[in-house]
N, CA, C and O atoms as a Maestro MAE file, in Angstrom:
{
 s_m_m2io_version
 :::
 2.0.0
}

f_m_ct {
 s_m_title
 :::
 protein
 m_atom[284] {
  # First column is atom index #
  i_m_mmod_type
  r_m_x_coord
  r_m_y_coord
  r_m_z_coord
  i_m_residue_number
  s_m_chain_name
  s_m_pdb_residue_name
  s_m_pdb_atom_name
  i_m_atomic_number
  :::
  1 25 -34.465 31.950 -23.737 1 A "MET " " N  " 7
  2 3 -33.296 32.415 -24.421 1 A "MET " " CA " 6
  3 2 -32.217 31.325 -24.374 1 A "MET " " C  " 6
  4 15 -32.087 30.627 -23.368 1 A "MET " " O  " 8
  5 25 -31.507 31.190 -25.368 2 A "CYS " " N  " 7
  6 3 -30.438 30.148 -25.506 2 A "CYS " " CA " 6
  7 2 -29.110 30.717 -24.940 2 A "CYS " " C  " 6
  8 15 -28.682 31.810 -25.309 2 A "CYS " " O  " 8
  9 25 -28.525 30.002 -24.105 3 A "ASP " " N  " 7
  10 3 -27.201 30.361 -23.561 3 A "ASP " " CA " 6
  11 2 -26.148 29.986 -24.595 3 A "ASP " " C  " 6
  12 15 -25.922 28.816 -24.902 3 A "ASP " " O  " 8
  13 25 -25.490 31.072 -25.137 4 A "GLU " " N  " 7
  14 3 -24.453 30.924 -26.184 4 A "GLU " " CA " 6
  15 2 -23.148 30.439 -25.578 4 A "GLU " " C  " 6
  16 15 -22.349 29.829 -26.289 4 A "GLU " " O  " 8
  17 25 -22.901 30.676 -24.327 5 A "ASN " " N  " 7
  18 3 -21.637 30.273 -23.617 5 A "ASN " " CA " 6
  19 2 -21.899 29.199 -22.564 5 A "ASN " " C  " 6
  20 15 -21.923 29.492 -21.369 5 A "ASN " " O  " 8
  21 25 -22.089 28.004 -22.990 6 A "PRO " " N  " 7
  22 3 -22.340 26.955 -21.912 6 A "PRO " " CA " 6
  23 2 -21.185 26.857 -20.956 6 A "PRO " " C  " 6
  24 15 -20.040 27.157 -21.295 6 A "PRO " " O  " 8
  25 25 -21.506 26.430 -19.751 7 A "LEU " " N  " 7
  26 3 -20.447 26.310 -18.751 7 A "LEU " " CA " 6
  27 2 -19.552 25.179 -19.192 7 A "LEU " " C  " 6
  28 15 -20.023 24.177 -19.730 7 A "LEU " " O  " 8
  29 25 -18.242 25.338 -18.962 8 A "PRO " " N  " 7
  30 3 -17.316 24.182 -19.306 8 A "PRO " " CA " 6
  31 2 -17.623 22.977 -18.411 8 A "PRO " " C  " 6
  32 15 -17.937 23.120 -17.230 8 A "PRO " " O  " 8
  33 25 -17.523 21.803 -19.005 9 A "THR " " N  " 7
  34 3 -17.734 20.594 -18.197 9 A "THR " " CA " 6
  35 2 -16.436 20.231 -17.497 9 A "THR " " C  " 6
  36 15 -15.339 20.441 -18.014 9 A "THR " " O  " 8
  37 25 -16.600 19.681 -16.306 10 A "ARG " " N  " 7
  38 3 -15.455 19.238 -15.572 10 A "ARG " " CA " 6
  39 2 -15.287 17.748 -15.712 10 A "ARG " " C  " 6
  40 15 -16.270 17.009 -15.764 10 A "ARG " " O  " 8
  41 25 -14.041 17.297 -15.773 11 A "PRO " " N  " 7
  42 3 -13.891 15.878 -15.860 11 A "PRO " " CA " 6
  43 2 -14.435 15.144 -14.609 11 A "PRO " " C  " 6
  44 15 -14.497 15.696 -13.510 11 A "PRO " " O  " 8
  45 25 -14.825 13.874 -14.837 12 A "VAL " " N  " 7
  46 3 -15.380 13.071 -13.743 12 A "VAL " " CA " 6
  47 2 -14.225 12.654 -12.895 12 A "VAL " " C  " 6
  48 15 -13.194 12.233 -13.420 12 A "VAL " " O  " 8
  49 25 -14.360 12.758 -11.603 13 A "LEU " " N  " 7
  50 3 -13.376 12.332 -10.594 13 A "LEU " " CA " 6
  51 2 -13.872 11.028 -9.956 13 A "LEU " " C  " 6
  52 15 -14.881 11.020 -9.250 13 A "LEU " " O  " 8
  53 25 -13.191 9.986 -10.198 14 A "TYR " " N  " 7
  54 3 -13.473 8.670 -9.669 14 A "TYR " " CA " 6
  55 2 -12.851 8.492 -8.370 14 A "TYR " " C  " 6
  56 15 -11.768 9.033 -8.147 14 A "TYR " " O  " 8
  57 25 -13.499 7.704 -7.391 15 A "SER " " N  " 7
  58 3 -12.883 7.415 -6.120 15 A "SER " " CA " 6
  59 2 -13.216 5.924 -5.884 15 A "SER " " C  " 6
  60 15 -14.237 5.386 -6.313 15 A "SER " " O  " 8
  61 25 -12.268 5.318 -5.172 16 A "PRO " " N  " 7
  62 3 -12.508 3.869 -4.866 16 A "PRO " " CA " 6
  63 2 -13.646 3.706 -3.852 16 A "PRO " " C  " 6
  64 15 -14.014 4.676 -3.189 16 A "PRO " " O  " 8
  65 25 -14.204 2.510 -3.721 17 A "PRO " " N  " 7
  66 3 -15.150 2.254 -2.664 17 A "PRO " " CA " 6
  67 2 -14.578 2.459 -1.257 17 A "PRO " " C  " 6
  68 15 -13.360 2.428 -1.077 17 A "PRO " " O  " 8
  69 25 -15.410 2.660 -0.297 18 A "ALA " " N  " 7
  70 3 -14.980 2.890 1.043 18 A "ALA " " CA " 6
  71 2 -14.139 1.681 1.561 18 A "ALA " " C  " 6
  72 15 -14.406 0.528 1.224 18 A "ALA " " O  " 8
  73 25 -13.145 1.990 2.369 19 A "PRO " " N  " 7
  74 3 -12.274 0.894 2.849 19 A "PRO " " CA " 6
  75 2 -13.068 -0.250 3.626 19 A "PRO " " C  " 6
  76 15 -12.708 -1.427 3.591 19 A "PRO " " O  " 8
  77 25 -14.118 0.178 4.292 20 A "GLU " " N  " 7
  78 3 -14.989 -0.753 5.005 20 A "GLU " " CA " 6
  79 2 -15.623 -1.714 4.029 20 A "GLU " " C  " 6
  80 15 -15.696 -2.911 4.308 20 A "GLU " " O  " 8
  81 25 -16.068 -1.244 2.933 21 A "ALA " " N  " 7
  82 3 -16.754 -2.045 1.963 21 A "ALA " " CA " 6
  83 2 -15.707 -3.026 1.295 21 A "ALA " " C  " 6
  84 15 -16.046 -4.179 1.030 21 A "ALA " " O  " 8
  85 25 -14.550 -2.605 1.049 22 A "LEU " " N  " 7
  86 3 -13.569 -3.477 0.543 22 A "LEU " " CA " 6
  87 2 -13.101 -4.578 1.583 22 A "LEU " " C  " 6
  88 15 -12.800 -5.721 1.237 22 A "LEU " " O  " 8
  89 25 -13.072 -4.155 2.795 23 A "ASP " " N  " 7
  90 3 -12.753 -5.136 3.887 23 A "ASP " " CA " 6
  91 2 -13.842 -6.163 3.895 23 A "ASP " " C  " 6
  92 15 -13.515 -7.348 3.959 23 A "ASP " " O  " 8
  93 25 -15.147 -5.816 3.835 24 A "ALA " " N  " 7
  94 3 -16.258 -6.727 3.913 24 A "ALA " " CA " 6
  95 2 -16.184 -7.653 2.719 24 A "ALA " " C  " 6
  96 15 -16.373 -8.863 2.842 24 A "ALA " " O  " 8
  97 25 -15.900 -7.061 1.537 25 A "PHE " " N  " 7
  98 3 -15.886 -7.880 0.327 25 A "PHE " " CA " 6
  99 2 -14.675 -8.917 0.470 25 A "PHE " " C  " 6
  100 15 -14.870 -10.094 0.166 25 A "PHE " " O  " 8
  101 25 -13.475 -8.507 0.912 26 A "ALA " " N  " 7
  102 3 -12.390 -9.472 1.094 26 A "ALA " " CA " 6
  103 2 -12.764 -10.612 2.024 26 A "ALA " " C  " 6
  104 15 -12.443 -11.776 1.784 26 A "ALA " " O  " 8
  105 25 -13.468 -10.230 3.117 27 A "ARG " " N  " 7
  106 3 -13.903 -11.275 4.073 27 A "ARG " " CA " 6
  107 2 -14.853 -12.290 3.428 27 A "ARG " " C  " 6
  108 15 -14.723 -13.496 3.639 27 A "ARG " " O  " 8
  109 25 -15.862 -11.757 2.596 28 A "GLN " " N  " 7
  110 3 -16.768 -12.637 1.952 28 A "GLN " " CA " 6
  111 2 -16.094 -13.579 0.935 28 A "GLN " " C  " 6
  112 15 -16.413 -14.764 0.839 28 A "GLN " " O  " 8
  113 25 -15.174 -13.008 0.202 29 A "VAL " " N  " 7
  114 3 -14.430 -13.824 -0.760 29 A "VAL " " CA " 6
  115 2 -13.640 -14.929 -0.057 29 A "VAL " " C  " 6
  116 15 -13.709 -16.086 -0.471 29 A "VAL " " O  " 8
  117 25 -12.914 -14.606 0.969 30 A "CYS " " N  " 7
  118 3 -12.156 -15.531 1.695 30 A "CYS " " CA " 6
  119 2 -13.053 -16.656 2.338 30 A "CYS " " C  " 6
  120 15 -12.722 -17.842 2.345 30 A "CYS " " O  " 8
  121 25 -14.187 -16.182 2.862 31 A "GLN " " N  " 7
  122 3 -15.115 -17.092 3.427 31 A "GLN " " CA " 6
  123 2 -15.653 -18.087 2.469 31 A "GLN " " C  " 6
  124 15 -15.794 -19.270 2.781 31 A "GLN " " O  " 8
  125 25 -15.959 -17.601 1.281 32 A "ARG " " N  " 7
  126 3 -16.465 -18.510 0.218 32 A "ARG " " CA " 6
  127 2 -15.419 -19.503 -0.266 32 A "ARG " " C  " 6
  128 15 -15.749 -20.589 -0.743 32 A "ARG " " O  " 8
  129 25 -14.082 -19.094 -0.131 33 A "LEU " " N  " 7
  130 3 -13.006 -19.977 -0.583 33 A "LEU " " CA " 6
  131 2 -12.778 -21.036 0.403 33 A "LEU " " C  " 6
  132 15 -12.181 -22.045 0.029 33 A "LEU " " O  " 8
  133 25 -13.168 -20.936 1.585 34 A "GLY " " N  " 7
  134 3 -13.068 -22.008 2.590 34 A "GLY " " CA " 6
  135 2 -12.382 -21.523 3.852 34 A "GLY " " C  " 6
  136 15 -11.771 -20.455 3.867 34 A "GLY " " O  " 8
  137 25 -12.485 -22.310 4.909 35 A "THR " " N  " 7
  138 3 -11.986 -21.933 6.184 35 A "THR " " CA " 6
  139 2 -10.437 -21.704 6.168 35 A "THR " " C  " 6
  140 15 -9.961 -20.854 6.921 35 A "THR " " O  " 8
  141 25 -9.680 -22.397 5.381 36 A "GLU " " N  " 7
  142 3 -8.245 -22.205 5.321 36 A "GLU " " CA " 6
  143 2 -7.851 -20.839 4.851 36 A "GLU " " C  " 6
  144 15 -6.702 -20.443 5.052 36 A "GLU " " O  " 8
  145 25 -8.803 -20.041 4.192 37 A "TYR " " N  " 7
  146 3 -8.553 -18.738 3.707 37 A "TYR " " CA " 6
  147 2 -9.027 -17.665 4.755 37 A "TYR " " C  " 6
  148 15 -8.894 -16.465 4.515 37 A "TYR " " O  " 8
  149 25 -9.518 -18.073 5.784 38 A "MET " " N  " 7
  150 3 -10.137 -17.142 6.813 38 A "MET " " CA " 6
  151 2 -9.090 -16.675 7.844 38 A "MET " " C  " 6
  152 15 -9.451 -15.984 8.797 38 A "MET " " O  " 8
  153 25 -7.828 -17.027 7.679 39 A "GLU " " N  " 7
  154 3 -6.780 -16.574 8.631 39 A "GLU " " CA " 6
  155 2 -6.669 -15.138 8.457 39 A "GLU " " C  " 6
  156 15 -6.816 -14.608 7.356 39 A "GLU " " O  " 8
  157 25 -6.393 -14.444 9.609 40 A "TYR " " N  " 7
  158 3 -6.339 -12.983 9.685 40 A "TYR " " CA " 6
  159 2 -5.359 -12.400 8.603 40 A "TYR " " C  " 6
  160 15 -5.676 -11.435 7.908 40 A "TYR " " O  " 8
  161 25 -4.134 -13.051 8.501 41 A "GLU " " N  " 7
  162 3 -3.187 -12.549 7.552 41 A "GLU " " CA " 6
  163 2 -3.651 -12.584 6.121 41 A "GLU " " C  " 6
  164 15 -3.377 -11.670 5.343 41 A "GLU " " O  " 8
  165 25 -4.364 -13.657 5.769 42 A "ILE " " N  " 7
  166 3 -4.852 -13.825 4.361 42 A "ILE " " CA " 6
  167 2 -5.898 -12.818 4.098 42 A "ILE " " C  " 6
  168 15 -5.830 -12.149 3.067 42 A "ILE " " O  " 8
  169 25 -6.915 -12.643 4.989 43 A "VAL " " N  " 7
  170 3 -8.023 -11.670 4.771 43 A "VAL " " CA " 6
  171 2 -7.443 -10.258 4.661 43 A "VAL " " C  " 6
  172 15 -7.760 -9.516 3.731 43 A "VAL " " O  " 8
  173 25 -6.573 -9.892 5.643 44 A "GLU " " N  " 7
  174 3 -6.029 -8.637 5.620 44 A "GLU " " CA " 6
  175 2 -5.109 -8.263 4.407 44 A "GLU " " C  " 6
  176 15 -5.083 -7.135 3.913 44 A "GLU " " O  " 8
  177 25 -4.374 -9.298 3.987 45 A "GLY " " N  " 7
  178 3 -3.555 -9.114 2.816 45 A "GLY " " CA " 6
  179 2 -4.357 -9.004 1.588 45 A "GLY " " C  " 6
  180 15 -4.044 -8.163 0.745 45 A "GLY " " O  " 8
  181 25 -5.346 -9.769 1.420 46 A "PHE " " N  " 7
  182 3 -6.223 -9.649 0.297 46 A "PHE " " CA " 6
  183 2 -7.003 -8.362 0.252 46 A "PHE " " C  " 6
  184 15 -7.220 -7.788 -0.815 46 A "PHE " " O  " 8
  185 25 -7.430 -7.903 1.431 47 A "SER " " N  " 7
  186 3 -8.102 -6.609 1.533 47 A "SER " " CA " 6
  187 2 -7.160 -5.431 1.153 47 A "SER " " C  " 6
  188 15 -7.566 -4.495 0.465 47 A "SER " " O  " 8
  189 25 -5.955 -5.507 1.599 48 A "ALA " " N  " 7
  190 3 -4.899 -4.474 1.248 48 A "ALA " " CA " 6
  191 2 -4.713 -4.513 -0.228 48 A "ALA " " C  " 6
  192 15 -4.663 -3.440 -0.830 48 A "ALA " " O  " 8
  193 25 -4.606 -5.631 -0.870 49 A "PHE " " N  " 7
  194 3 -4.361 -5.761 -2.243 49 A "PHE " " CA " 6
  195 2 -5.571 -5.103 -3.024 49 A "PHE " " C  " 6
  196 15 -5.368 -4.291 -3.926 49 A "PHE " " O  " 8
  197 25 -6.781 -5.477 -2.653 50 A "ILE " " N  " 7
  198 3 -7.978 -4.892 -3.325 50 A "ILE " " CA " 6
  199 2 -7.997 -3.336 -3.171 50 A "ILE " " C  " 6
  200 15 -8.400 -2.632 -4.097 50 A "ILE " " O  " 8
  201 25 -7.584 -2.842 -2.064 51 A "LYS " " N  " 7
  202 3 -7.540 -1.406 -1.853 51 A "LYS " " CA " 6
  203 2 -6.561 -0.705 -2.759 51 A "LYS " " C  " 6
  204 15 -6.824 0.381 -3.277 51 A "LYS " " O  " 8
  205 25 -5.415 -1.354 -2.942 52 A "VAL " " N  " 7
  206 3 -4.458 -0.768 -3.850 52 A "VAL " " CA " 6
  207 2 -4.939 -0.820 -5.314 52 A "VAL " " C  " 6
  208 15 -4.785 0.161 -6.041 52 A "VAL " " O  " 8
  209 25 -5.501 -1.916 -5.742 53 A "VAL " " N  " 7
  210 3 -6.046 -2.099 -7.092 53 A "VAL " " CA " 6
  211 2 -7.168 -1.100 -7.319 53 A "VAL " " C  " 6
  212 15 -7.228 -0.489 -8.386 53 A "VAL " " O  " 8
  213 25 -8.073 -0.909 -6.335 54 A "ALA " " N  " 7
  214 3 -9.181 0.058 -6.488 54 A "ALA " " CA " 6
  215 2 -8.649 1.489 -6.579 54 A "ALA " " C  " 6
  216 15 -9.218 2.301 -7.308 54 A "ALA " " O  " 8
  217 25 -7.579 1.816 -5.863 55 A "GLU " " N  " 7
  218 3 -7.034 3.179 -5.905 55 A "GLU " " CA " 6
  219 2 -6.418 3.404 -7.266 55 A "GLU " " C  " 6
  220 15 -6.651 4.446 -7.878 55 A "GLU " " O  " 8
  221 25 -5.624 2.438 -7.771 56 A "ILE " " N  " 7
  222 3 -4.987 2.532 -9.136 56 A "ILE " " CA " 6
  223 2 -6.099 2.657 -10.164 56 A "ILE " " C  " 6
  224 15 -5.992 3.499 -11.055 56 A "ILE " " O  " 8
  225 25 -7.143 1.876 -10.090 57 A "GLN " " N  " 7
  226 3 -8.206 1.931 -11.081 57 A "GLN " " CA " 6
  227 2 -8.909 3.306 -11.048 57 A "GLN " " C  " 6
  228 15 -9.150 3.906 -12.096 57 A "GLN " " O  " 8
  229 25 -9.235 3.799 -9.832 58 A "ALA " " N  " 7
  230 3 -9.887 5.067 -9.757 58 A "ALA " " CA " 6
  231 2 -9.009 6.230 -10.386 58 A "ALA " " C  " 6
  232 15 -9.500 7.108 -11.095 58 A "ALA " " O  " 8
  233 25 -7.708 6.155 -10.069 59 A "LYS " " N  " 7
  234 3 -6.832 7.211 -10.644 59 A "LYS " " CA " 6
  235 2 -6.761 7.078 -12.129 59 A "LYS " " C  " 6
  236 15 -6.755 8.075 -12.851 59 A "LYS " " O  " 8
  237 25 -6.704 5.794 -12.621 60 A "HIS " " N  " 7
  238 3 -6.684 5.569 -14.108 60 A "HIS " " CA " 6
  239 2 -7.944 6.171 -14.749 60 A "HIS " " C  " 6
  240 15 -7.857 6.948 -15.700 60 A "HIS " " O  " 8
  241 25 -9.090 5.806 -14.223 61 A "LEU " " N  " 7
  242 3 -10.325 6.301 -14.791 61 A "LEU " " CA " 6
  243 2 -10.490 7.844 -14.689 61 A "LEU " " C  " 6
  244 15 -11.059 8.480 -15.577 61 A "LEU " " O  " 8
  245 25 -10.016 8.375 -13.665 62 A "SER " " N  " 7
  246 3 -10.050 9.871 -13.554 62 A "SER " " CA " 6
  247 2 -9.118 10.530 -14.588 62 A "SER " " C  " 6
  248 15 -9.467 11.551 -15.181 62 A "SER " " O  " 8
  249 25 -7.941 9.942 -14.793 63 A "LYS " " N  " 7
  250 3 -7.043 10.412 -15.789 63 A "LYS " " CA " 6
  251 2 -7.636 10.312 -17.217 63 A "LYS " " C  " 6
  252 15 -7.516 11.206 -18.054 63 A "LYS " " O  " 8
  253 25 -8.275 9.164 -17.414 64 A "GLN " " N  " 7
  254 3 -8.916 8.966 -18.805 64 A "GLN " " CA " 6
  255 2 -9.998 10.018 -18.943 64 A "GLN " " C  " 6
  256 15 -10.187 10.532 -20.046 64 A "GLN " " O  " 8
  257 25 -10.744 10.382 -17.854 65 A "SER " " N  " 7
  258 3 -11.790 11.341 -17.936 65 A "SER " " CA " 6
  259 2 -11.250 12.722 -18.295 65 A "SER " " C  " 6
  260 15 -11.847 13.462 -19.077 65 A "SER " " O  " 8
  261 25 -10.113 13.042 -17.705 66 A "GLU " " N  " 7
  262 3 -9.400 14.340 -18.014 66 A "GLU " " CA " 6
  263 2 -9.008 14.402 -19.499 66 A "GLU " " C  " 6
  264 15 -9.200 15.410 -20.180 66 A "GLU " " O  " 8
  265 25 -8.470 13.313 -19.950 67 A "ILE " " N  " 7
  266 3 -7.969 13.232 -21.281 67 A "ILE " " CA " 6
  267 2 -9.190 13.382 -22.280 67 A "ILE " " C  " 6
  268 15 -9.101 14.156 -23.233 67 A "ILE " " O  " 8
  269 25 -10.242 12.690 -22.067 68 A "SER " " N  " 7
  270 3 -11.394 12.730 -23.034 68 A "SER " " CA " 6
  271 2 -12.070 14.168 -22.939 68 A "SER " " C  " 6
  272 15 -12.612 14.654 -23.931 68 A "SER " " O  " 8
  273 25 -12.029 14.774 -21.833 69 A "GLU " " N  " 7
  274 3 -12.638 16.126 -21.706 69 A "GLU " " CA " 6
  275 2 -11.727 17.179 -22.427 69 A "GLU " " C  " 6
  276 15 -12.220 18.200 -22.907 69 A "GLU " " O  " 8
  277 25 -10.442 16.919 -22.489 70 A "ALA " " N  " 7
  278 3 -9.503 17.815 -23.181 70 A "ALA " " CA " 6
  279 2 -9.597 17.726 -24.690 70 A "ALA " " C  " 6
  280 15 -9.260 18.664 -25.414 70 A "ALA " " O  " 8
  281 25 -10.064 16.572 -25.147 71 A "SER " " N  " 7
  282 3 -10.134 16.365 -26.647 71 A "SER " " CA " 6
  283 2 -11.297 17.054 -27.264 71 A "SER " " C  " 6
  284 15 -11.487 16.977 -28.478 71 A "SER " " O  " 8
  :::
 }
 m_bond[283] {
  # First column is bond index #
  i_m_from
  i_m_to
  i_m_order
  :::
  1 1 2 1
  2 2 3 1
  3 3 4 2
  4 3 5 1
  5 5 6 1
  6 6 7 1
  7 7 8 2
  8 7 9 1
  9 9 10 1
  10 10 11 1
  11 11 12 2
  12 11 13 1
  13 13 14 1
  14 14 15 1
  15 15 16 2
  16 15 17 1
  17 17 18 1
  18 18 19 1
  19 19 20 2
  20 19 21 1
  21 21 22 1
  22 22 23 1
  23 23 24 2
  24 23 25 1
  25 25 26 1
  26 26 27 1
  27 27 28 2
  28 27 29 1
  29 29 30 1
  30 30 31 1
  31 31 32 2
  32 31 33 1
  33 33 34 1
  34 34 35 1
  35 35 36 2
  36 35 37 1
  37 37 38 1
  38 38 39 1
  39 39 40 2
  40 39 41 1
  41 41 42 1
  42 42 43 1
  43 43 44 2
  44 43 45 1
  45 45 46 1
  46 46 47 1
  47 47 48 2
  48 47 49 1
  49 49 50 1
  50 50 51 1
  51 51 52 2
  52 51 53 1
  53 53 54 1
  54 54 55 1
  55 55 56 2
  56 55 57 1
  57 57 58 1
  58 58 59 1
  59 59 60 2
  60 59 61 1
  61 61 62 1
  62 62 63 1
  63 63 64 2
  64 63 65 1
  65 65 66 1
  66 66 67 1
  67 67 68 2
  68 67 69 1
  69 69 70 1
  70 70 71 1
  71 71 72 2
  72 71 73 1
  73 73 74 1
  74 74 75 1
  75 75 76 2
  76 75 77 1
  77 77 78 1
  78 78 79 1
  79 79 80 2
  80 79 81 1
  81 81 82 1
  82 82 83 1
  83 83 84 2
  84 83 85 1
  85 85 86 1
  86 86 87 1
  87 87 88 2
  88 87 89 1
  89 89 90 1
  90 90 91 1
  91 91 92 2
  92 91 93 1
  93 93 94 1
  94 94 95 1
  95 95 96 2
  96 95 97 1
  97 97 98 1
  98 98 99 1
  99 99 100 2
  100 99 101 1
  101 101 102 1
  102 102 103 1
  103 103 104 2
  104 103 105 1
  105 105 106 1
  106 106 107 1
  107 107 108 2
  108 107 109 1
  109 109 110 1
  110 110 111 1
  111 111 112 2
  112 111 113 1
  113 113 114 1
  114 114 115 1
  115 115 116 2
  116 115 117 1
  117 117 118 1
  118 118 119 1
  119 119 120 2
  120 119 121 1
  121 121 122 1
  122 122 123 1
  123 123 124 2
  124 123 125 1
  125 125 126 1
  126 126 127 1
  127 127 128 2
  128 127 129 1
  129 129 130 1
  130 130 131 1
  131 131 132 2
  132 131 133 1
  133 133 134 1
  134 134 135 1
  135 135 136 2
  136 135 137 1
  137 137 138 1
  138 138 139 1
  139 139 140 2
  140 139 141 1
  141 141 142 1
  142 142 143 1
  143 143 144 2
  144 143 145 1
  145 145 146 1
  146 146 147 1
  147 147 148 2
  148 147 149 1
  149 149 150 1
  150 150 151 1
  151 151 152 2
  152 151 153 1
  153 153 154 1
  154 154 155 1
  155 155 156 2
  156 155 157 1
  157 157 158 1
  158 158 159 1
  159 159 160 2
  160 159 161 1
  161 161 162 1
  162 162 163 1
  163 163 164 2
  164 163 165 1
  165 165 166 1
  166 166 167 1
  167 167 168 2
  168 167 169 1
  169 169 170 1
  170 170 171 1
  171 171 172 2
  172 171 173 1
  173 173 174 1
  174 174 175 1
  175 175 176 2
  176 175 177 1
  177 177 178 1
  178 178 179 1
  179 179 180 2
  180 179 181 1
  181 181 182 1
  182 182 183 1
  183 183 184 2
  184 183 185 1
  185 185 186 1
  186 186 187 1
  187 187 188 2
  188 187 189 1
  189 189 190 1
  190 190 191 1
  191 191 192 2
  192 191 193 1
  193 193 194 1
  194 194 195 1
  195 195 196 2
  196 195 197 1
  197 197 198 1
  198 198 199 1
  199 199 200 2
  200 199 201 1
  201 201 202 1
  202 202 203 1
  203 203 204 2
  204 203 205 1
  205 205 206 1
  206 206 207 1
  207 207 208 2
  208 207 209 1
  209 209 210 1
  210 210 211 1
  211 211 212 2
  212 211 213 1
  213 213 214 1
  214 214 215 1
  215 215 216 2
  216 215 217 1
  217 217 218 1
  218 218 219 1
  219 219 220 2
  220 219 221 1
  221 221 222 1
  222 222 223 1
  223 223 224 2
  224 223 225 1
  225 225 226 1
  226 226 227 1
  227 227 228 2
  228 227 229 1
  229 229 230 1
  230 230 231 1
  231 231 232 2
  232 231 233 1
  233 233 234 1
  234 234 235 1
  235 235 236 2
  236 235 237 1
  237 237 238 1
  238 238 239 1
  239 239 240 2
  240 239 241 1
  241 241 242 1
  242 242 243 1
  243 243 244 2
  244 243 245 1
  245 245 246 1
  246 246 247 1
  247 247 248 2
  248 247 249 1
  249 249 250 1
  250 250 251 1
  251 251 252 2
  252 251 253 1
  253 253 254 1
  254 254 255 1
  255 255 256 2
  256 255 257 1
  257 257 258 1
  258 258 259 1
  259 259 260 2
  260 259 261 1
  261 261 262 1
  262 262 263 1
  263 263 264 2
  264 263 265 1
  265 265 266 1
  266 266 267 1
  267 267 268 2
  268 267 269 1
  269 269 270 1
  270 270 271 1
  271 271 272 2
  272 271 273 1
  273 273 274 1
  274 274 275 1
  275 275 276 2
  276 275 277 1
  277 277 278 1
  278 278 279 1
  279 279 280 2
  280 279 281 1
  281 281 282 1
  282 282 283 1
  283 283 284 2
  :::
 }
}
């Protein structure tokens, strides 16, 4: 039998990668840039920056999903 009333679809909720994964990524990038980029403040600052960007991007993608579902 065919269901005439399909369940409404929910928008996709995006979330950023785990903080530990972003920390590891930041360390890897700094390491590849050279020893002068391996200072604690540089690695931590870059990691914090990546976390902010990832959070903004996840919120943006989630908002876009809501908008496209409403259309």
